A tleap script that builds the chain and sets N, CA, C and O, in Angstrom:
source leaprc.protein.ff14SB
mol = sequence {
  NMET PHE ASP GLU GLY LEU ARG PHE ALA LYS
  HIE VAL LYS GLY ILE GLY PRO ASN VAL LEU
  THR GLU ALA MET HIE THR TRP ASN PRO ALA
  ARG TYR ALA ALA MET ASN LYS ASN PRO LEU
  THR SER LEU LYS GLU LEU GLY PHE PRO GLU
  PHE PRO LEU PRO GLN SER PHE ASP GLY ALA
  THR TYR ALA LYS TYR ASN GLN VAL ILE THR
  ASP LEU ALA GLY TRP CYS GLY PHE GLN SER
  LEU GLY GLN VAL ASP GLN PHE LEU ASN TYR
  VAL TYR TRP LYS LEU LYS LYS ARG GLN LYS
  LYS LYS THR ALA CALA
}
set mol.1.N position { 0.443 -1.245 0.455 }
set mol.1.CA position { -0.090 -0.137 -0.056 }
set mol.1.C position { 1.237 0.885 0.083 }
set mol.1.O position { 1.682 1.096 -1.046 }
set mol.2.N position { 1.867 1.457 0.934 }
set mol.2.CA position { 3.076 2.251 0.789 }
set mol.2.C position { 3.542 2.873 -0.156 }
set mol.2.O position { 3.551 4.103 -0.204 }
set mol.3.N position { 4.059 2.015 -1.167 }
set mol.3.CA position { 4.735 2.251 -3.054 }
set mol.3.C position { 3.269 2.072 -3.499 }
set mol.3.O position { 3.363 2.645 -4.585 }
set mol.4.N position { 2.020 1.693 -3.429 }
set mol.4.CA position { 1.071 2.284 -4.153 }
set mol.4.C position { 0.791 4.201 -3.893 }
set mol.4.O position { 1.116 5.139 -4.622 }
set mol.5.N position { 0.286 4.190 -2.954 }
set mol.5.CA position { 0.448 5.533 -2.118 }
set mol.5.C position { 1.019 6.419 -2.814 }
set mol.5.O position { 0.634 7.562 -3.058 }
set mol.6.N position { 2.119 5.788 -3.196 }
set mol.6.CA position { 3.881 6.931 -2.832 }
set mol.6.C position { 3.633 7.431 -4.802 }
set mol.6.O position { 3.949 8.382 -5.516 }
set mol.7.N position { 3.165 6.596 -4.906 }
set mol.7.CA position { 3.441 6.501 -7.344 }
set mol.7.C position { 1.880 8.100 -6.881 }
set mol.7.O position { 1.914 9.276 -7.245 }
set mol.8.N position { 0.792 7.392 -6.027 }
set mol.8.CA position { 0.038 8.920 -6.352 }
set mol.8.C position { 0.735 10.168 -5.676 }
set mol.8.O position { 0.575 11.304 -6.123 }
set mol.9.N position { 1.258 9.982 -4.938 }
set mol.9.CA position { 1.282 11.211 -3.721 }
set mol.9.C position { 2.547 11.877 -4.520 }
set mol.9.O position { 2.548 12.777 -3.681 }
set mol.10.N position { 3.199 12.099 -5.044 }
set mol.10.CA position { 4.355 11.986 -6.436 }
set mol.10.C position { 3.904 13.210 -7.192 }
set mol.10.O position { 4.657 13.935 -7.842 }
set mol.11.N position { 2.664 13.365 -7.052 }
set mol.11.CA position { 1.823 14.006 -8.095 }
set mol.11.C position { 1.202 15.093 -7.603 }
set mol.11.O position { 0.850 16.000 -8.357 }
set mol.12.N position { 0.959 15.140 -6.066 }
set mol.12.CA position { 0.905 16.629 -5.428 }
set mol.12.C position { 1.799 16.714 -4.451 }
set mol.12.O position { 2.329 16.066 -3.549 }
set mol.13.N position { 1.756 18.271 -5.217 }
set mol.13.CA position { 2.897 19.378 -4.458 }
set mol.13.C position { 2.776 18.861 -2.616 }
set mol.13.O position { 1.592 18.899 -2.282 }
set mol.14.N position { 3.414 18.556 -1.810 }
set mol.14.CA position { 3.211 18.949 -0.666 }
set mol.14.C position { 3.541 17.368 -0.060 }
set mol.14.O position { 4.169 16.963 0.918 }
set mol.15.N position { 2.916 16.818 -0.968 }
set mol.15.CA position { 2.707 14.668 -0.123 }
set mol.15.C position { 3.735 13.848 -0.643 }
set mol.15.O position { 4.128 13.483 -1.751 }
set mol.16.N position { 4.124 13.637 0.914 }
set mol.16.CA position { 4.976 12.720 1.028 }
set mol.16.C position { 5.298 11.572 1.737 }
set mol.16.O position { 4.231 10.962 1.666 }
set mol.17.N position { 6.073 10.850 2.390 }
set mol.17.CA position { 6.163 9.914 3.455 }
set mol.17.C position { 5.140 10.070 4.772 }
set mol.17.O position { 4.524 9.180 5.357 }
set mol.18.N position { 5.169 11.324 5.002 }
set mol.18.CA position { 5.455 11.507 6.247 }
set mol.18.C position { 3.178 11.854 6.237 }
set mol.18.O position { 2.179 11.492 6.858 }
set mol.19.N position { 3.513 12.615 5.250 }
set mol.19.CA position { 1.609 12.610 5.204 }
set mol.19.C position { 0.915 11.499 4.885 }
set mol.19.O position { -0.126 11.080 5.391 }
set mol.20.N position { 1.812 10.886 3.679 }
set mol.20.CA position { 0.828 9.330 2.733 }
set mol.20.C position { 0.822 8.918 4.686 }
set mol.20.O position { -0.266 8.672 5.207 }
set mol.21.N position { 1.516 8.908 5.146 }
set mol.21.CA position { 1.651 7.490 7.028 }
set mol.21.C position { 0.430 8.244 7.407 }
set mol.21.O position { -0.733 7.916 7.175 }
set mol.22.N position { 0.841 9.259 7.998 }
set mol.22.CA position { -0.813 9.893 8.731 }
set mol.22.C position { -2.091 9.645 8.143 }
set mol.22.O position { -3.082 9.445 8.846 }
set mol.23.N position { -2.135 9.647 6.588 }
set mol.23.CA position { -3.834 9.178 6.213 }
set mol.23.C position { -3.927 7.659 6.180 }
set mol.23.O position { -5.053 7.175 6.293 }
set mol.24.N position { -2.472 6.532 5.983 }
set mol.24.CA position { -2.857 4.808 6.211 }
set mol.24.C position { -3.312 4.481 7.689 }
set mol.24.O position { -4.143 3.718 8.182 }
set mol.25.N position { -2.190 5.608 8.289 }
set mol.25.CA position { -2.794 5.153 10.174 }
set mol.25.C position { -3.884 5.800 10.439 }
set mol.25.O position { -4.120 5.628 11.634 }
set mol.26.N position { -5.002 6.726 9.757 }
set mol.26.CA position { -5.770 7.343 9.939 }
set mol.26.C position { -7.348 6.933 10.045 }
set mol.26.O position { -8.288 7.249 10.774 }
set mol.27.N position { -7.054 5.690 8.458 }
set mol.27.CA position { -7.811 5.136 6.960 }
set mol.27.C position { -7.625 3.855 8.323 }
set mol.27.O position { -8.772 3.604 8.695 }
set mol.28.N position { -6.770 3.147 9.010 }
set mol.28.CA position { -6.759 2.424 9.637 }
set mol.28.C position { -5.579 2.207 11.098 }
set mol.28.O position { -4.665 1.451 10.770 }
set mol.29.N position { -5.508 2.490 11.922 }
set mol.29.CA position { -5.089 2.517 13.146 }
set mol.29.C position { -3.881 1.262 13.624 }
set mol.29.O position { -2.726 1.084 14.011 }
set mol.30.N position { -5.149 0.605 13.258 }
set mol.30.CA position { -4.156 -0.305 14.254 }
set mol.30.C position { -3.737 -1.431 13.099 }
set mol.30.O position { -3.748 -2.617 13.430 }
set mol.31.N position { -3.404 -1.092 11.879 }
set mol.31.CA position { -2.469 -1.648 11.124 }
set mol.31.C position { -1.205 -1.076 10.034 }
set mol.31.O position { -0.355 -1.537 9.272 }
set mol.32.N position { -1.824 0.518 10.632 }
set mol.32.CA position { -0.349 1.333 9.721 }
set mol.32.C position { 0.025 2.415 10.661 }
set mol.32.O position { -0.572 3.459 10.927 }
set mol.33.N position { 0.836 2.068 10.983 }
set mol.33.CA position { 1.755 3.422 11.666 }
set mol.33.C position { 2.113 4.464 10.776 }
set mol.33.O position { 2.249 4.381 9.556 }
set mol.34.N position { 2.326 5.978 11.891 }
set mol.34.CA position { 2.462 7.452 11.320 }
set mol.34.C position { 3.895 7.389 11.323 }
set mol.34.O position { 4.514 6.622 12.060 }
set mol.35.N position { 4.616 8.449 10.240 }
set mol.35.CA position { 6.087 8.125 10.842 }
set mol.35.C position { 6.629 9.487 9.676 }
set mol.35.O position { 6.577 10.008 8.562 }
set mol.36.N position { 7.003 9.473 10.664 }
set mol.36.CA position { 7.915 10.838 10.572 }
set mol.36.C position { 9.642 11.125 11.408 }
set mol.36.O position { 10.343 10.382 12.095 }
set mol.37.N position { 9.784 12.275 11.021 }
set mol.37.CA position { 11.456 12.391 12.113 }
set mol.37.C position { 11.059 12.129 13.448 }
set mol.37.O position { 11.958 11.644 14.136 }
set mol.38.N position { 10.257 12.262 13.863 }
set mol.38.CA position { 10.184 12.342 16.117 }
set mol.38.C position { 10.444 10.780 15.870 }
set mol.38.O position { 11.603 10.534 16.201 }
set mol.39.N position { 9.980 9.981 15.546 }
set mol.39.CA position { 9.864 8.578 15.965 }
set mol.39.C position { 10.692 7.712 15.566 }
set mol.39.O position { 11.013 6.655 16.111 }
set mol.40.N position { 11.257 8.436 14.013 }
set mol.40.CA position { 12.607 8.264 13.801 }
set mol.40.C position { 14.032 8.417 14.757 }
set mol.40.O position { 15.064 7.816 14.459 }
set mol.41.N position { 13.961 8.979 15.503 }
set mol.41.CA position { 14.731 9.730 16.261 }
set mol.41.C position { 14.669 8.841 17.153 }
set mol.41.O position { 15.495 7.980 16.849 }
set mol.42.N position { 14.150 8.574 18.078 }
set mol.42.CA position { 13.566 8.465 18.775 }
set mol.42.C position { 13.478 6.836 19.346 }
set mol.42.O position { 14.017 6.464 20.388 }
set mol.43.N position { 12.865 6.158 18.639 }
set mol.43.CA position { 14.087 4.422 18.245 }
set mol.43.C position { 15.181 4.855 18.364 }
set mol.43.O position { 15.879 4.882 19.378 }
set mol.44.N position { 15.410 5.239 17.289 }
set mol.44.CA position { 17.245 5.058 17.323 }
set mol.44.C position { 17.485 5.423 18.757 }
set mol.44.O position { 17.938 4.316 19.051 }
set mol.45.N position { 17.538 5.994 19.729 }
set mol.45.CA position { 17.788 6.693 20.765 }
set mol.45.C position { 17.433 5.951 21.768 }
set mol.45.O position { 18.048 6.011 22.833 }
set mol.46.N position { 16.419 5.161 21.590 }
set mol.46.CA position { 15.971 3.976 22.266 }
set mol.46.C position { 16.637 2.690 22.114 }
set mol.46.O position { 16.513 1.810 22.965 }
set mol.47.N position { 17.268 2.563 21.167 }
set mol.47.CA position { 18.135 1.321 20.914 }
set mol.47.C position { 18.113 0.466 19.441 }
set mol.47.O position { 18.851 -0.441 19.059 }
set mol.48.N position { 16.913 1.157 18.744 }
set mol.48.CA position { 16.520 0.264 17.716 }
set mol.48.C position { 16.705 0.557 16.457 }
set mol.48.O position { 16.404 1.736 16.268 }
set mol.49.N position { 17.089 -0.011 15.434 }
set mol.49.CA position { 17.925 -0.241 14.304 }
set mol.49.C position { 17.622 0.678 13.725 }
set mol.49.O position { 16.439 1.018 13.730 }
set mol.50.N position { 18.724 1.515 12.919 }
set mol.50.CA position { 18.286 3.323 12.623 }
set mol.50.C position { 17.313 3.075 11.095 }
set mol.50.O position { 17.329 2.047 10.418 }
set mol.51.N position { 16.751 3.944 10.900 }
set mol.51.CA position { 15.748 4.206 10.000 }
set mol.51.C position { 16.767 5.476 8.659 }
set mol.51.O position { 17.393 6.524 8.818 }
set mol.52.N position { 16.625 5.109 8.143 }
set mol.52.CA position { 16.780 5.935 6.854 }
set mol.52.C position { 16.088 7.640 7.007 }
set mol.52.O position { 15.706 7.932 8.141 }
set mol.53.N position { 15.947 8.628 5.999 }
set mol.53.CA position { 14.819 9.706 6.476 }
set mol.53.C position { 13.803 9.304 5.697 }
set mol.53.O position { 13.826 8.482 4.781 }
set mol.54.N position { 12.526 10.210 6.302 }
set mol.54.CA position { 11.600 8.898 5.601 }
set mol.54.C position { 11.228 9.376 4.057 }
set mol.54.O position { 10.227 8.969 3.468 }
set mol.55.N position { 12.449 10.556 3.342 }
set mol.55.CA position { 12.245 10.664 2.140 }
set mol.55.C position { 12.864 9.931 1.045 }
set mol.55.O position { 12.859 10.183 -0.160 }
set mol.56.N position { 13.875 8.125 2.272 }
set mol.56.CA position { 14.661 7.627 1.977 }
set mol.56.C position { 13.297 6.051 1.562 }
set mol.56.O position { 13.347 5.241 0.637 }
set mol.57.N position { 12.612 6.138 2.305 }
set mol.57.CA position { 11.914 5.267 2.357 }
set mol.57.C position { 11.269 4.276 1.333 }
set mol.57.O position { 11.012 4.725 0.216 }
set mol.58.N position { 11.005 3.065 1.593 }
set mol.58.CA position { 9.924 2.380 0.105 }
set mol.58.C position { 9.347 1.757 1.093 }
set mol.58.O position { 9.690 1.878 2.269 }
set mol.59.N position { 8.055 0.759 0.511 }
set mol.59.CA position { 7.138 0.170 0.831 }
set mol.59.C position { 8.342 -0.728 1.792 }
set mol.59.O position { 8.476 -0.166 2.879 }
set mol.60.N position { 9.168 -1.876 1.668 }
set mol.60.CA position { 10.200 -3.167 1.829 }
set mol.60.C position { 10.537 -1.993 3.232 }
set mol.60.O position { 10.852 -2.659 4.218 }
set mol.61.N position { 10.541 -0.848 3.460 }
set mol.61.CA position { 11.077 -0.158 5.047 }
set mol.61.C position { 10.270 0.053 5.297 }
set mol.61.O position { 10.008 0.002 6.499 }
set mol.62.N position { 9.523 0.348 4.592 }
set mol.62.CA position { 8.143 0.793 5.676 }
set mol.62.C position { 7.453 -0.329 6.013 }
set mol.62.O position { 6.911 -0.117 7.097 }
set mol.63.N position { 7.236 -1.306 5.652 }
set mol.63.CA position { 6.994 -2.507 6.349 }
set mol.63.C position { 8.124 -3.292 7.317 }
set mol.63.O position { 7.639 -4.260 7.903 }
set mol.64.N position { 9.209 -3.100 7.521 }
set mol.64.CA position { 10.154 -3.273 8.631 }
set mol.64.C position { 9.566 -1.903 9.431 }
set mol.64.O position { 8.667 -2.047 10.260 }
set mol.65.N position { 9.919 -1.052 9.244 }
set mol.65.CA position { 9.452 0.285 10.327 }
set mol.65.C position { 7.890 0.180 10.919 }
set mol.65.O position { 7.242 0.862 11.712 }
set mol.66.N position { 7.733 -0.504 10.471 }
set mol.66.CA position { 5.619 -0.345 11.020 }
set mol.66.C position { 5.877 -1.408 11.602 }
set mol.66.O position { 5.620 -1.303 12.801 }
set mol.67.N position { 6.372 -2.658 11.248 }
set mol.67.CA position { 6.274 -3.856 12.403 }
set mol.67.C position { 7.087 -4.510 13.902 }
set mol.67.O position { 6.968 -5.360 14.784 }
set mol.68.N position { 8.091 -3.244 13.338 }
set mol.68.CA position { 9.302 -2.487 15.032 }
set mol.68.C position { 8.171 -1.633 15.336 }
set mol.68.O position { 8.760 -1.013 16.221 }
set mol.69.N position { 7.177 -1.174 15.318 }
set mol.69.CA position { 6.090 -0.344 15.846 }
set mol.69.C position { 5.236 -1.276 16.437 }
set mol.69.O position { 5.087 -1.386 17.654 }
set mol.70.N position { 4.722 -1.893 15.659 }
set mol.70.CA position { 4.047 -2.759 15.806 }
set mol.70.C position { 4.485 -3.919 16.866 }
set mol.70.O position { 3.571 -4.081 17.675 }
set mol.71.N position { 5.111 -4.403 17.006 }
set mol.71.CA position { 6.048 -5.095 17.781 }
set mol.71.C position { 6.648 -4.129 19.498 }
set mol.71.O position { 6.430 -4.520 20.645 }
set mol.72.N position { 7.242 -3.128 19.168 }
set mol.72.CA position { 6.460 -2.209 20.643 }
set mol.72.C position { 5.194 -1.887 21.405 }
set mol.72.O position { 5.172 -1.824 22.634 }
set mol.73.N position { 4.152 -1.687 20.640 }
set mol.73.CA position { 2.987 -1.475 20.527 }
set mol.73.C position { 2.690 -3.063 21.172 }
set mol.73.O position { 1.775 -3.127 21.992 }
set mol.74.N position { 3.452 -4.386 20.822 }
set mol.74.CA position { 2.659 -5.113 22.092 }
set mol.74.C position { 3.650 -5.472 23.172 }
set mol.74.O position { 3.207 -5.852 24.256 }
set mol.75.N position { 5.319 -5.360 22.919 }
set mol.75.CA position { 5.765 -5.700 24.424 }
set mol.75.C position { 5.284 -3.607 25.395 }
set mol.75.O position { 6.140 -3.208 26.185 }
set mol.76.N position { 4.824 -3.266 25.309 }
set mol.76.CA position { 4.430 -2.014 26.185 }
set mol.76.C position { 2.810 -2.491 26.433 }
set mol.76.O position { 2.207 -2.559 27.504 }
set mol.77.N position { 2.476 -2.701 25.488 }
set mol.77.CA position { 0.386 -3.010 26.003 }
set mol.77.C position { -0.058 -1.999 25.512 }
set mol.77.O position { -1.237 -2.231 25.776 }
set mol.78.N position { -0.091 -0.667 24.801 }
set mol.78.CA position { -0.076 -0.637 24.546 }
set mol.78.C position { -1.310 -0.614 23.224 }
set mol.78.O position { -1.054 -0.982 22.078 }
set mol.79.N position { -2.939 0.005 23.775 }
set mol.79.CA position { -3.326 -0.706 22.469 }
set mol.79.C position { -3.960 0.084 20.900 }
set mol.79.O position { -4.934 -0.145 20.183 }
set mol.80.N position { -3.099 0.852 20.870 }
set mol.80.CA position { -3.255 0.918 19.203 }
set mol.80.C position { -1.598 1.682 18.574 }
set mol.80.O position { -0.853 2.221 19.393 }
set mol.81.N position { -1.330 1.636 17.516 }
set mol.81.CA position { 0.272 2.383 16.993 }
set mol.81.C position { -0.045 3.337 17.190 }
set mol.81.O position { 0.927 4.083 17.311 }
set mol.82.N position { -1.784 4.263 17.420 }
set mol.82.CA position { -1.297 5.969 17.398 }
set mol.82.C position { -0.351 6.153 19.039 }
set mol.82.O position { 0.467 7.073 19.058 }
set mol.83.N position { -0.509 5.191 20.472 }
set mol.83.CA position { -0.858 5.576 21.071 }
set mol.83.C position { 1.703 4.853 21.795 }
set mol.83.O position { 2.108 4.705 22.948 }
set mol.84.N position { 2.434 4.691 20.596 }
set mol.84.CA position { 3.311 4.100 20.523 }
set mol.84.C position { 3.618 5.015 19.479 }
set mol.84.O position { 4.830 5.103 19.676 }
set mol.85.N position { 3.360 5.868 18.369 }
set mol.85.CA position { 2.888 7.344 18.282 }
set mol.85.C position { 3.788 8.615 19.088 }
set mol.85.O position { 4.749 9.378 18.988 }
set mol.86.N position { 2.639 8.172 19.962 }
set mol.86.CA position { 2.461 9.627 21.132 }
set mol.86.C position { 3.893 8.815 21.898 }
set mol.86.O position { 5.059 9.189 21.780 }
set mol.87.N position { 3.494 7.852 22.536 }
set mol.87.CA position { 4.954 7.655 23.661 }
set mol.87.C position { 7.148 8.268 22.156 }
set mol.87.O position { 8.130 9.007 22.234 }
set mol.88.N position { 6.782 7.650 21.573 }
set mol.88.CA position { 7.505 8.394 20.702 }
set mol.88.C position { 8.131 9.632 20.775 }
set mol.88.O position { 9.287 9.922 21.082 }
set mol.89.N position { 7.073 10.396 20.407 }
set mol.89.CA position { 6.728 11.569 20.762 }
set mol.89.C position { 6.953 12.623 21.533 }
set mol.89.O position { 7.229 13.794 21.272 }
set mol.90.N position { 6.717 11.748 23.018 }
set mol.90.CA position { 6.542 12.127 24.032 }
set mol.90.C position { 8.883 11.759 24.457 }
set mol.90.O position { 9.397 11.809 25.575 }
set mol.91.N position { 9.241 11.611 23.806 }
set mol.91.CA position { 10.626 10.636 23.880 }
set mol.91.C position { 11.452 11.961 22.850 }
set mol.91.O position { 12.657 12.203 22.785 }
set mol.92.N position { 10.754 12.378 22.413 }
set mol.92.CA position { 11.450 12.737 21.421 }
set mol.92.C position { 12.112 14.310 21.957 }
set mol.92.O position { 13.236 14.789 22.110 }
set mol.93.N position { 10.276 14.893 22.177 }
set mol.93.CA position { 10.405 16.370 22.757 }
set mol.93.C position { 11.450 15.701 23.793 }
set mol.93.O position { 12.530 15.557 23.219 }
set mol.94.N position { 11.471 15.428 24.595 }
set mol.94.CA position { 12.390 15.351 26.129 }
set mol.94.C position { 13.942 15.488 25.558 }
set mol.94.O position { 14.831 16.246 25.946 }
set mol.95.N position { 13.960 14.557 24.569 }
set mol.95.CA position { 15.281 14.956 24.056 }
set mol.95.C position { 15.643 16.354 23.761 }
set mol.95.O position { 16.434 16.987 24.461 }
set mol.96.N position { 15.085 16.807 22.768 }
set mol.96.CA position { 15.269 18.343 22.044 }
set mol.96.C position { 14.972 18.637 23.653 }
set mol.96.O position { 16.161 18.840 23.898 }
set mol.97.N position { 14.233 18.851 25.148 }
set mol.97.CA position { 14.643 19.467 25.622 }
set mol.97.C position { 16.571 19.708 26.084 }
set mol.97.O position { 17.468 20.542 26.210 }
set mol.98.N position { 16.173 18.025 26.190 }
set mol.98.CA position { 17.714 18.236 27.358 }
set mol.98.C position { 18.535 18.306 26.445 }
set mol.98.O position { 19.598 17.966 26.965 }
set mol.99.N position { 18.814 18.675 24.766 }
set mol.99.CA position { 19.527 19.112 23.840 }
set mol.99.C position { 19.728 19.879 23.929 }
set mol.99.O position { 20.921 20.059 23.687 }
set mol.100.N position { 18.694 21.577 24.466 }
set mol.100.CA position { 18.418 22.421 23.897 }
set mol.100.C position { 19.479 22.814 26.004 }
set mol.100.O position { 20.497 23.495 26.129 }
set mol.101.N position { 18.829 22.207 27.003 }
set mol.101.CA position { 19.904 22.396 27.897 }
set mol.101.C position { 21.186 22.783 28.421 }
set mol.101.O position { 21.819 23.470 29.222 }
set mol.102.N position { 21.196 21.689 27.225 }
set mol.102.CA position { 23.355 21.340 26.991 }
set mol.102.C position { 23.182 22.212 26.452 }
set mol.102.O position { 23.434 23.178 27.173 }
set mol.103.N position { 22.721 22.622 25.076 }
set mol.103.CA position { 23.479 24.250 24.588 }
set mol.103.C position { 23.670 25.032 25.053 }
set mol.103.O position { 24.497 25.866 24.684 }
set mol.104.N position { 22.788 25.116 26.354 }
set mol.104.CA position { 22.677 26.463 26.963 }
set mol.104.C position { 23.830 26.658 28.017 }
set mol.104.O position { 24.251 27.659 28.597 }
set mol.105.N position { 24.186 25.312 28.048 }
set mol.105.CA position { 25.198 25.437 29.529 }
set mol.105.C position { 26.508 25.873 28.720 }
set mol.105.O position { 27.558 26.097 29.322 }
savepdb mol mol.pdb
quit
């Protein structure tokens, strides 16, 4: 579905992998995870394998990412992939805040 969506998204200005996965997640939040820089950064910080930038994702990479998010939901007892996204955003903004404090010091 990701590859098919990207083929259409290329013809619409401003639509890329981030917006595509948000739409997929909205359509089926139990099956498709939203993806952008925030969760990718958080996953790396938490010790998960590093993923490329969203613009470099293809269907196979998104499938691997989606599996990691699905596994994380199960391990943490989250009720939806949206809860994983919220958790990873929380981690991301905590990291940014910590980095900002280090820079200011």
